[in-house]
N, C-alpha and C positions, 0 to 999 in steps of 0.2 A: 572442390578441387578443380583447377583449371588446366591441368595437363597430366596425362598419364604416360604418353609415349611421344618421343621426338624423332622426326625424320630430319637428317641434315644432308646438305648438298655441297658439292665442291664449290670453291670460291668463284670459279669461272662459269657457273651454270647460267645458261641463257634464260631470259624472262619467259620466252615461249615454252621452254621445257617445264618451268615451274607452273605456268598457267595451264599447260596440257594436263599435268598430274592433278592440279587443284580442281580443274573442271571435272575430271573423272571421279575424284574423291567425293565431290559435292553431289554429283548426279548418280553415281553407282554405289556409294557407301554413305547413304544419307544418315545413318545412325551415328556417324562420326561428326564431331565438331572440330574444325580445323582453324587454327590461328597461324598466320604467316608472319615471321619476324626476320628482319635482316640485321645481322650483327656487323656493324659498320667497321670495326677495326680488324675483323678477320675476313670480311666479305662473304661470309657464309650465310645462307638462308636456312631457316629451320621451320618446319611445319610442326606445330604443337597440337597434339591430338588428345581429345577426350570424348566423352559422350554424355548426353543427358541421362539422368538417373533411370528413367523408364526404359531407355535403350540399354543401359547397363544391366538392368534386371532381365530384359529379354535375352541379352547375351548370356547371362548367368544360366538361364533356362536352356539355351542352345548348347552350352558347354557342359550341362549336367553338374554344375557346381553344388556341392553338398553344403547345406546350411542347417543350423539347429532349429528344430520345431519347438513351438511353445509347449510347456508342460500340458496345457489343456488339450493338445492334439497328440499327445503321446510322447513328447520329447524325442530325444535322439537326433540323429542327422538324417536328412532326406535331400534328394536332388531338388533344387529350387524350381518351382513352377509358378509362373506369373499369376495364373488363375487362382492359385491357393496362397498368394503372397501373405495374406493376413494371418496365416498359420505359422509364420516364421518369426523367430525372436528378433526384435529390433529392426524389422524391415522398414519401419517408418523413419529410422535414423539414417538419412542419406550419407552422412559423414562417416559412419562407422560400420554399416551393415556389410558392405563389401570391403575386404582388405585391399591394400595397395596392390598386392600381387594379383588378386582376383580381377581388379579393375584393369590392370595392365594386360592380363590374359584376354579379357573380353575385348579391349580396344585392339590388341594385336589380331585377334580372331576376325574382327570387322575389317581390319586393314588387309589381311590375307585373303579375305573373300572378294577383294577388288579384282575382277577378272577382265581380260581383254575381250573385245568383240572383234568380229572379222576384219574391220577396217582400221584397227589401231596400229599406228606406227609412230616411232619417236626416235630422233637422232640415229636413223639408219637401222633401228631395231623394228622388225616386223613381227608382231605378236600373232600367235595362233589363237583362234577362238577358244575361250575358256581358260587360257593360260593365266596364272597369277601374275599380276603386273609388278608388285613391289620386289619380290625376290629377284626377278630378272633385272630390274633397274639397279639393284645393289650389286649383282654379279657383273653387270656391264659398266659399273662405276658412274652411272648417271646420278645415283643417290649414294652418299657416303656411308651413312649409318642409320639404323633403326634401333633406338634404345629406350628402355623404360626409365621413368623418373620415379624413384622409390618413395619420396616424400617431399613436403614443401621446402625443407632445408636444402635438399639437392637442387630443387628448382631455383631457390634463392641464390645458391652458390653459382649455378650455371649463369643466371642473370648477371651476377656481379663480375664473373670472369669473361663473359662474352660481350655484354652491353656496357658501353661507357657513356 
């Protein structure tokens, strides 16, 4: 899966703004994989976010996501733990072990962990150390939306309607 969450920006967003956020995502949220796309007929930029499977598993542990244990280990549901991953049913199946909703929750968790440092400022916004960056950018309308993509069909439809 190549996208779990999309960030969109207003059509008039400056390149410097996009680069500022992209640099911080890549340096401070290394678990995320970011692909930047420009949708020519709308002028909107989108950041398409996902994470490598091992990072998603780490996120599942951080969020305490319940997953089924193999019968050999007692069955039932247990909070996922990376160290014990071989005890969980279908953990080796990257395509289906985590549901779309779980993947999105993990990617959003990584995104909301992106915090300001003391010297961060953008478009007249001065951030306070430790402040979450993305919610503030949405509130200040520097970023238009943060939304999950539920499946490949949604992504395909989005691609057909935005990209020509």
